C-alpha positions in Angstrom: -49.6 30.6 25.1 -49.7 28.5 21.3 -46.1 29.2 20.5 -45.0 27.5 23.8 -47.5 24.8 23.1 -45.9 24.3 19.7 -42.4 24.6 21.0 -42.9 21.6 23.7 -44.9 19.4 21.0 -41.5 19.6 19.1 -39.1 19.0 22.0 -41.6 16.1 22.7 -41.5 14.9 19.0 -37.5 15.4 19.3 -37.2 13.2 22.6 -39.2 10.4 20.8 -37.1 10.3 18.1 -34.0 10.2 20.1 -35.2 7.5 21.9 -35.7 5.3 19.1 -32.3 5.8 17.7 -29.9 3.2 18.3 -26.7 4.5 20.0 -23.1 5.2 18.6 -21.9 1.9 20.2 -24.8 -0.5 19.4 -25.1 -2.6 15.9 -28.3 -3.4 14.8 -28.6 -7.1 13.5 -28.4 -7.4 9.8 -31.3 -8.8 8.1 -32.0 -11.2 5.5 -34.2 -11.0 2.5 -35.6 -13.7 0.4 -33.4 -14.6 -3.1 -35.6 -16.3 -4.8 -33.3 -18.9 -6.2 -34.1 -22.0 -8.2 -30.9 -23.2 -8.3 -29.0 -24.3 -4.9 -26.5 -22.3 -3.8 -22.5 -23.0 -4.6 -19.8 -22.3 -2.6 -17.4 -22.2 -4.7 -19.0 -19.7 -6.6 -21.5 -18.1 -4.2 -20.0 -18.2 -0.7 -16.0 -18.1 -1.2 -15.8 -14.5 -2.8 -17.8 -13.4 0.2 -15.6 -15.0 2.9 -12.3 -13.7 0.7 -14.1 -9.9 0.7 -15.1 -9.6 4.4 -13.5 -12.3 6.1 -9.6 -12.9 4.7 -8.0 -9.9 6.4 -8.5 -11.6 9.6 -9.1 -15.3 9.1 -6.1 -16.6 6.8 -2.7 -17.9 7.1 -0.4 -16.3 10.3 -3.2 -14.0 11.4 -5.7 -16.5 12.1 -3.4 -17.4 15.3 -4.6 -13.9 16.5 -8.2 -14.5 15.4 -9.6 -17.7 17.2 -7.5 -20.0 15.5 -10.2 -19.8 12.8 -8.8 -20.3 9.1 -11.3 -19.6 6.3 -8.5 -20.1 3.0 -10.7 -23.2 2.2 -13.8 -25.0 2.6 -12.4 -27.7 4.7 -11.3 -25.5 7.2 -14.5 -23.2 7.3 -16.2 -26.6 8.6 -13.2 -27.5 10.8 -13.8 -24.1 13.2 -11.9 -22.4 15.5 -10.0 -23.5 18.6 -12.9 -22.3 20.9 -16.4 -23.1 19.0 -14.8 -26.0 16.1 -18.1 -27.5 14.6 -20.8 -25.6 16.2 -19.2 -22.1 13.9 -20.8 -24.0 10.8 -24.0 -26.6 11.8 -25.3 -28.0 8.4 -28.7 -27.5 8.2 -29.2 -25.0 11.2 -28.2 -21.6 10.3 -29.9 -20.8 13.5 -27.2 -23.1 15.5 -24.5 -22.0 13.5 -22.1 -19.4 14.8 -20.5 -18.0 11.9 -24.5 -16.5 10.7 -25.3 -15.4 13.9 -21.8 -13.5 14.1 -22.0 -12.0 10.8 -25.8 -11.2 11.4 -24.6 -9.2 14.2 -26.9 -11.3 16.7 -24.3 -12.6 19.1 -21.0 -11.5 19.8 -18.2 -11.1 19.0 -19.5 -9.9 15.2 -17.8 -11.0 12.0 -16.7 -8.9 10.8 -15.9 -6.7 13.9 -17.3 -2.9 14.0 -14.1 -1.2 12.4 -14.3 -3.0 9.0 -17.5 -3.2 6.7 -20.3 -5.8 7.5 -22.0 -8.4 5.0 -24.7 -7.2 3.1 -28.3 -8.5 3.4 -27.7 -10.2 0.4 -24.3 -11.8 1.3 -25.5 -12.7 4.9 -28.5 -14.4 3.2 -26.4 -16.4 1.1 -24.9 -17.8 4.1 -27.8 -18.4 5.7 -29.2 -20.4 2.8 -25.7 -21.8 1.8 -25.9 -23.4 6.0 -29.4 -24.6 5.6 -29.2 -26.2 2.2 -26.4 -28.3 4.4 -23.2 -26.0 4.4 -22.2 -28.6 1.3 -18.6 -28.4 -0.1 -17.8 -26.7 -3.4 -19.0 -29.1 -6.6 -17.0 -26.6 -8.8 -13.2 -25.6 -8.8 -12.7 -22.0 -9.4 -10.2 -20.9 -12.0 -8.4 -17.6 -11.4 -8.8 -15.6 -14.9 -5.3 -14.8 -16.5 -5.4 -10.9 -16.1 -3.9 -9.3 -19.2 -3.1 -5.7 -18.9 -2.3 -3.5 -21.6 -0.9 0.3 -21.8 -2.7 2.7 -19.4 -5.2 5.5 -20.6 -3.4 8.2 -22.4 -4.3 10.6 -19.3 -3.4 8.3 -16.7 0.4 9.7 -15.6 0.3 9.4 -12.1 4.5 9.3 -10.5 3.4 6.5 -7.9 7.4 5.8 -7.3 10.7 8.2 -7.1 13.8 7.4 -6.1 16.9 10.0 -5.5 19.9 9.0 -6.5 22.7 8.3 -3.3 25.0 10.9 -4.5 21.7 13.1 -4.6 22.7 14.1 -8.0 19.9 12.2 -9.7 16.4 11.3 -9.1 14.1 8.7 -11.1 10.4 9.3 -10.7 7.8 7.0 -12.2 4.9 8.7 -14.7 2.3 6.1 -15.6 4.3 3.1 -17.1 7.5 5.5 -17.9 10.3 6.2 -15.5 11.8 9.8 -16.0 15.6 11.0 -15.2 16.2 14.4 -13.9 19.7 15.6 -12.8 20.9 18.6 -10.7 21.9 21.4 -12.6 23.9 24.3 -11.1 24.3 27.5 -12.9 27.3 29.8 -11.8 26.8 33.2 -10.1 25.7 36.0 -12.3 28.2 38.9 -13.0 26.4 41.3 -10.3 27.4 39.0 -7.5 23.9 36.7 -6.9 23.9 33.5 -5.3 24.6 30.0 -7.6 21.0 29.1 -8.8 20.2 25.1 -8.8 17.8 23.5 -11.2 16.2 19.9 -11.8 16.6 19.2 -15.6 15.3 16.2 -17.6 18.0 13.8 -18.8 16.6 10.8 -20.4 13.6 8.3 -20.3 14.3 4.7 -19.7 12.7 2.7 -22.2 12.7 -1.2 -22.3 13.4 -2.3 -26.0 12.4 -5.8 -25.7 9.1 -4.6 -24.4 5.6 -5.1 -25.6 2.1 -5.3 -25.9 -0.6 -7.8 -25.6 -1.0 -7.2 -29.2 2.8 -7.5 -30.1 3.4 -3.7 -30.2 6.7 -2.3 -29.0 5.3 -0.5 -25.5 7.8 2.2 -25.9 8.2 2.5 -22.0 9.6 1.2 -19.0 6.9 -1.2 -18.2 3.4 -2.0 -19.9 1.6 -1.3 -16.7 2.1 1.6 -14.2 5.0 1.7 -12.2 4.9 0.7 -8.7 8.0 1.3 -6.8 11.7 2.5 -7.9 14.9 2.0 -5.6 18.6 2.7 -6.5 21.3 0.4 -4.8 23.6 1.5 -2.5 26.5 2.4 -5.4 23.5 4.2 -7.6 24.7 1.7 -10.5 21.1 0.0 -10.8 17.5 0.9 -10.1 15.0 -1.3 -9.7 11.5 -0.5 -10.7 8.4 -2.9 -10.1 5.0 -3.0 -11.8 2.0 -5.6 -12.2 3.7 -9.2 -11.9 7.0 -8.0 -13.1 10.5 -6.5 -11.6 13.3 -5.0 -13.8 16.8 -4.0 -12.9 18.3 -1.1 -15.1 22.0 -0.5 -15.8 21.3 2.9 -14.6 24.5 4.2 -16.5 23.4 2.8 -19.5 19.5 3.6 -19.3 19.2 -0.4 -20.4 17.4 -3.2 -18.3 20.2 -5.6 -17.0 17.8 -8.5 -15.9 14.6 -9.2 -15.6 12.0 -10.9 -13.1 8.5 -12.3 -13.7 5.9 -14.2 -12.0 4.9 -12.1 -9.2 1.1 -12.7 -8.3 0.4 -8.9 -8.6 1.6 -6.0 -8.5 5.1 -4.7 -7.1 4.2 -2.2 -5.0 7.7 -1.9 -3.3 11.2 -2.4 -3.5 13.9 -2.3 -1.1 17.5 -3.5 -1.3 19.6 -3.7 1.9 22.2 -1.8 2.8 25.0 -3.9 1.5 23.4 -3.5 -1.2 23.8 -7.9 -1.7 20.1 -8.4 -1.5 16.7 -6.9 -2.9 12.9 -7.5 -1.3 10.0 -6.9 -3.0 6.2 -6.6 -1.6 3.2 -7.1 -3.1 0.6 -9.6 -3.8 -3.1 -9.4 -5.0 -6.1 -8.0 -2.4 -7.5 -10.4 -0.6 -4.8 -13.0 -1.2 -1.5 -13.9 0.7 0.6 -11.0 0.8 3.7 -11.8 -1.7 7.1 -10.8 0.0 10.4 -12.5 -1.7 13.9 -11.5 -1.6 16.7 -11.8 -4.7 20.2 -11.4 -4.4 21.4 -8.4 -6.5 21.5 -9.5 -9.6 18.0 -11.0 -9.6 18.4 -14.4 -8.9 15.7 -15.8 -6.2 17.0 -16.1 -2.8 14.4 -16.2 -0.1 10.6 -15.8 0.8 7.8 -15.0 3.2 5.5 -17.5 3.0 1.8 -16.5 3.9 3.4 -14.1 6.2 0.3 -11.4 5.5 -3.2 -12.3 4.5 -3.4 -9.6 2.1 -1.6 -6.7 -0.1 2.3 -6.0 1.3 2.9 -1.8 1.0 5.9 -1.7 2.4 9.4 -3.6 3.3 13.0 -2.9 4.8 15.9 -4.3 5.4 17.4 -4.0 9.3 20.1 -2.2 9.2 22.4 -5.3 9.7 20.5 -7.0 6.9 20.0 -9.9 9.1 15.6 -8.8 9.2 13.2 -7.9 7.0 10.4 -5.7 8.2 6.8 -6.1 6.5 3.6 -4.1 6.4 0.6 -4.6 4.3 -3.4 -4.7 4.3 -3.8 -6.9 6.8 -2.8 -4.1 9.3 0.1 -5.7 10.6 3.5 -4.7 10.7 6.0 -8.1 11.0 9.8 -9.0 11.1 11.0 -11.8 9.7 14.7 -13.1 10.0 16.4 -13.8 7.1 18.6 -17.2 6.3 22.0 -17.2 5.1 21.0 -20.1 3.2 19.6 -19.6 -0.5 16.6 -21.0 -0.8 15.4 -20.9 2.9 12.1 -18.8 3.7 12.4 -16.6 6.4 11.5 -17.4 9.8 8.9 -15.1 11.4 10.2 -13.2 14.5 7.5 -11.1 16.0 4.5 -8.5 14.8 3.1 -5.6 15.8 -0.4 -4.6 16.0 -2.1 -1.0 15.9 -2.8 -0.1 12.9 -6.8 0.3 12.0 -6.6 0.2 8.2 -3.9 -0.6 5.6 -0.1 0.0 6.5 1.5 1.3 4.0 5.1 2.2 4.6 7.9 0.7 7.4 11.3 1.4 8.2 14.0 1.1 10.6 16.2 3.2 13.1 19.7 3.4 11.9 20.7 1.7 15.2 17.7 -1.0 14.7 16.7 -0.9 17.7 13.1 1.2 16.5 10.7 0.8 13.6 8.1 3.5 12.0 5.2 2.4 10.0 2.8 4.5 8.4 -0.9 3.9 7.1 -3.7 4.4 5.8 -5.8 5.4 9.3 -3.6 8.7 9.0 -1.1 7.8 11.6 2.6 7.4 12.1 3.5 5.0 14.6 7.1 4.3 16.2 7.8 1.1 17.8 10.4 -0.6 20.4 11.5 -3.5 18.5 13.1 -5.3 21.2 10.1 -5.1 23.2 7.5 -5.1 20.4 5.8 -2.3 21.8 4.8 0.8 20.5 6.3 3.8 21.3 4.0 6.7 20.3 1.3 8.0 18.1 2.5 10.7 15.4 -0.2 13.0 14.1 -0.1 15.7 11.4 -1.6 14.4 8.2 -5.1 14.7 7.8 -5.5 11.7 5.3 -3.7 8.4 4.5 -0.1 8.4 4.6 1.1 6.2 1.6 4.5 6.2 1.8 7.6 6.4 4.4 11.6 6.8 3.7 14.1 6.9 6.2 17.0 10.1 5.7 20.2 8.0 5.3 21.8 6.9 8.9 19.4 9.4 10.6 16.5 8.9 12.7 14.6 11.5 10.8 12.0 10.0 8.5 9.6 11.5 5.5 5.9 10.6 5.0 3.9 10.9 1.6 -0.3 11.9 2.1 -3.2 12.0 0.2 -3.7 15.2 2.2 -1.1 16.3 -0.7 1.6 17.3 2.0 5.3 15.6 2.7 6.5 15.4 6.3 9.8 14.8 8.0 9.7 13.6 11.5 11.9 12.7 14.3 11.7 9.1 15.0 13.3 9.3 18.8 11.5 12.2 20.0 8.2 12.2 17.8 9.0 15.3 16.7 7.6 17.2 13.5 10.7 18.8 11.7 9.3 20.3 9.1 6.6 20.4 6.0 7.0 20.3 2.5 3.6 21.7 0.7 3.1 22.7 -3.0 1.3 19.7 -4.1 -2.0 20.0 -5.7 -3.2 16.3 -5.3 -3.0 12.9 -3.9 0.8 12.2 -3.1 1.9 8.7 -3.5 5.7 8.4 -2.8 9.3 10.5 -1.1 12.1 9.7 -1.1 15.6 11.9 0.0 19.5 11.9 -0.8 21.4 10.8 2.1 22.5 13.7 3.2 18.9 15.1 3.6 19.7 17.9 1.3 17.5 16.8 -1.8 13.8 15.5 -0.5 11.9 14.5 -4.1 7.8 13.0 -4.0 5.5 12.0 -6.7 1.7 12.9 -7.1 -1.4 12.3 -8.6 -1.1 14.9 -10.9 2.0 13.3 -12.9 4.5 15.8 -11.5 7.7 15.0 -9.6 8.5 18.1 -6.7 12.2 18.0 -5.6 12.4 20.0 -2.3 15.4 21.7 -0.7 15.6 19.6 2.5 16.9 21.6 4.7 14.7 24.5 4.4 11.6 22.9 2.8 11.2 25.0 -0.1 10.1 23.6 -3.6 13.3 24.2 -5.9 11.6 22.4 -9.0 8.1 21.1 -10.3 9.4 18.7 -12.8 7.7 17.1 -16.2 9.5 15.7 -19.1 9.6 17.5 -22.3 6.3 16.1 -24.1 4.2 17.1 -20.8 5.6 20.6 -20.2 2.6 23.0 -21.3 2.9 24.6 -24.6 3.9 28.3 -24.6 1.6 30.6 -26.0 2.5 32.1 -28.9 3.2 35.5 -29.1 0.7 37.3 -30.6 1.3 39.6 -33.9 -0.9 42.6 -34.8 -2.5 41.9 -38.5 -0.6 44.1 -41.0 -2.3 47.0 -42.5 -3.3 47.2 -45.8 
């Protein structure tokens, strides 16, 4: 009997605790705290950074049109309000009447940021509240963006963030930290016993920019000062484009030397892609929480066009349509967008349509050869295929267990490859959603993937600094490649001490 009473008491206690817990779909209000400030809140120093971090994804640039037309990119636009509530968004002196504060505090719906995003902290919310109560005053100082000076990465930081298989399938270029290494296919003849030919990938050379200097004026002895973020071969295989922090280099691949250098980028050049005819080269990038950067160049590196305020955050992927008239882009703002390129140099690309469905950063994008479908991958672990003409999602494709970091279409086929943080590479079919095959073998986060046009050679880049080359038909690992200076040293043979 005592045991029964104890169990009953425990059950009642558990029920009481359960009754006090909020339901999964409930989000309790965020409390404010006493900041104990002696100085007034300043918009530029205290408030603008909060909005940049927590609000810009949905409330800047073209994306704002889809979110109540409330653009928060400047103080004036914050105070103007959106299409629905206008000046009621911020009522100077009255945080309790200001929709901005109430929605950020999760006291009214819709909540800002939405439940899928990170909410304001109590301190951030308290700053917003105090700013409004003090009169929601305009900035008194001009925010000057600090100039970022990059130096050589630490010796142990050697991720392979970019790979590119040459159009002839005989060469692979791979980044490793701030270096670019080239590996070539080698076929050993069959042995005398009648065994099959052996295929291998051997180190050929390293691309170095002799003019490259570190901030202190020393020779960098690398392809870029900072990490190499992106690589792409021109369709004829004569040029290799490499993107890094604030710069793009076009390499004469045969000579192994820079053909052209392009600077002036806002931040990392996270993506590069050539049009099918090789006339144009597109780049994607941009600083986090700021407007994504998309620029189009002629094959020799001269500016041709750009996408203005296309994404409200970093652009991670882009791809030209098969006919070269359209450009698909994707980024941290969770959107895939398509732009029409002008035939005239100097004219900005025209927005055509957007595709919304990813719930996290969209990391890669590509077109099917007929131009009728677009595939995308994201940090939400999903691969998606879209009907371009209808602007609708055709299917979700699952399989990766972590964020999908890169996407690459195989030649003129509906098959494409994806790389993932789950240490795998997969091949998919955009027409039927099938998972064609898997390429295992990596022990760590996989950043990049590429393939020869016929799909016979597949290459991937990993956090461990190793380039992995696969047989694209069977999925078998052919080579885990490293440059000579990174190869593990062979143990010296042990010798027995000489007897006296």
